[in-house]
N, C-alpha and C positions, 0 to 999 in steps of 0.2 A: 708447454702443452701438457695436459694431464695424461697420465698413463691409464689406459682403459683396456689393456689386452690381458687375456687369460694366460697367454704364453708369449711374452715379449720377445724372447729369442726367436721363436718361429715367425712372429710378425716381421721382425727385422730381416730374416732370411728371405721370406716371401717378398718383401719390398725390394730387396736386392735383386732377386730373380726378375721381378717386374722391370726394374731399372735396366738391368743388363739386357733383357729381351728387347727393350725399347731403344737402347743407346749403345750397347756393347760393353764389355768389361772395362775397357780403358776409360770410359766416361763415368764410371761409377764414382759417386761421392757419398760420403756419410750424411751430408746435409740433405741430399736428395732421398736417400734411404729413409732418413728420419721423417721427412715430409710425407713420403708415401705410406709409411707405417703409422703416421699420426702420433709420433712421440717426440720428446725433446731431442735436441741435437746431441745431448750427452748419452742418451740411451744406448746407441750402438757401441760407443766407446766403453761404457760400463760393462757391457756383455762380451765384447770382442776385442777391445783394446785399440784397434785401428782398422783401417780399410783392409789391410792384409789379413787381419783376423776374421773379418766377415768372409773374405774370399777363401780363406783356409777352411772355414766351416762349410762353405758351398762345395769346395773341391772334395772334401771328405764325404759329404752327403751324396755328391754326384757319383763318386767311385762306388759307393754302397749301392746306389740305384742301378748303376751299370752292372755290378756283380749280380744283383737280383734278376735283372733282365736276361743276362747270359745264362744264369742257372735255370731260369724258366724255359729257356730254349732247349734244354736237354743236351743229349750227346750228338745231335746232328750238327756237323761242322758248318754247313751252309746256313742253317737256321740261327746259329749263334751270330753269324755275320749279319743276317737280317735283323736280329734283335739289337745288335750294335747300332746299325743305321737308324732303326726306329727310336732307340734311346736318344741318339744325337738330335733327331728332329723333334722329338717330343719334350726333351729336356735341354733345349738349346743353350740356355744360360749356364747350366751346370757344365755342359760339354765344353763351351768356350772357356770357362774358367779352368777346368781340369787340365787342359792342355796349354795353359799359360803359367807354368810353375814359377815364373819370375814375379808373379803378382801375389803369391801366397807363400805361407811357411811350409815348404815341401817336406821338411823333416818333422812336422807335427805328427805325434803318434797316431792320431785318428786318421790323418791322411795316409800315412805309411801303411796302416792296417787295412784301410779300405782299398787303397791302390793294389796292395798285395792280393787281396781277395778277388778283385776284378781281374788281375793278371792271371791268377790261378784258374778262374772260370774261363778266360779266353784261351789259355794254353790247354785246358782240358779237352777241348774239341780237337786240337791237333793230335794229342796223344791217343784219343780214342779212334780217330780217323786214319791215322798213319802208323806205320811200324817204326817211325823215326824216334830216336832217343838222343839225349845229350844235346850237343851243339846243333845238330841237324834239326832236331825237333824245335829247338829255340828259334832257329832261323826260319823254319817253316811257319812258326807262330808269328814272327815279325812280318813275314811276307803277307800272311792272311790279315793281320792287323792293319798293315799298310794299305791293303786293298779296301777294306771296309771303312777305315778312317778317312782315306782319300775320297772315297765315294761319298761319305757323309759330309765331308768338308766341301766338296764340289756342289753338293745339293744345297747346303746351307748358304753358300755364297752366290747361288744362282748361276753357277757356271755350267750346269748340265743342260743339254738340249731340251727344249720344251716338249718335243714329240715322243718322249720315251714312255709315256703312260702316266696315269694319275696315281697309281699305287706304288709309292717309292719302295716299299718292302718287296714287292714283286719284281721291280726292276733290279734291286740289289740282289735278289735271289737269282735272277737270270744272269747277271754279271758274274756272281760267284760260281755259278754252275759251269761257266765257260772255263774257269780255272780248276774246278773240282768236279770233273765229269762223273756221272754215276750216282750223284747224291740228289 
């Protein structure tokens, strides 16, 4: 197949997102990514090395997008949780890859940096909302993360009841406010 993309790397990543959205990360194949991107079977290998390389790039990109979403939520603890849930549902393919570190190179410098940035944005809300420091602040952050990650995962897998409402962000906000009253 001839190469006709202005940005082959981006085209391959976009094709991988489409494939993961349709079939999940476990079913991703470089042959399918190549077909979707309209490029030769060798193109993804040339740019990413292997399937794990494509998934590594998606994980790094996903953590960066998550950090951007959390930063945009500002200092409000509950709003950071809502931003997390909205990120998960609007960037499902990235979200599914990010939390499957067995499928990508988790020690890749871009992944490490982006994951650290997202982690700092997530912890920022805990530090600004509570007087907790050290281990207690870290555990509070893990509790908050567990809540929003679990809620997002339940939503993505269709496990939430259908009668909660149409705006998932509002439902996430209501759930978070139960545990964080006054915000």
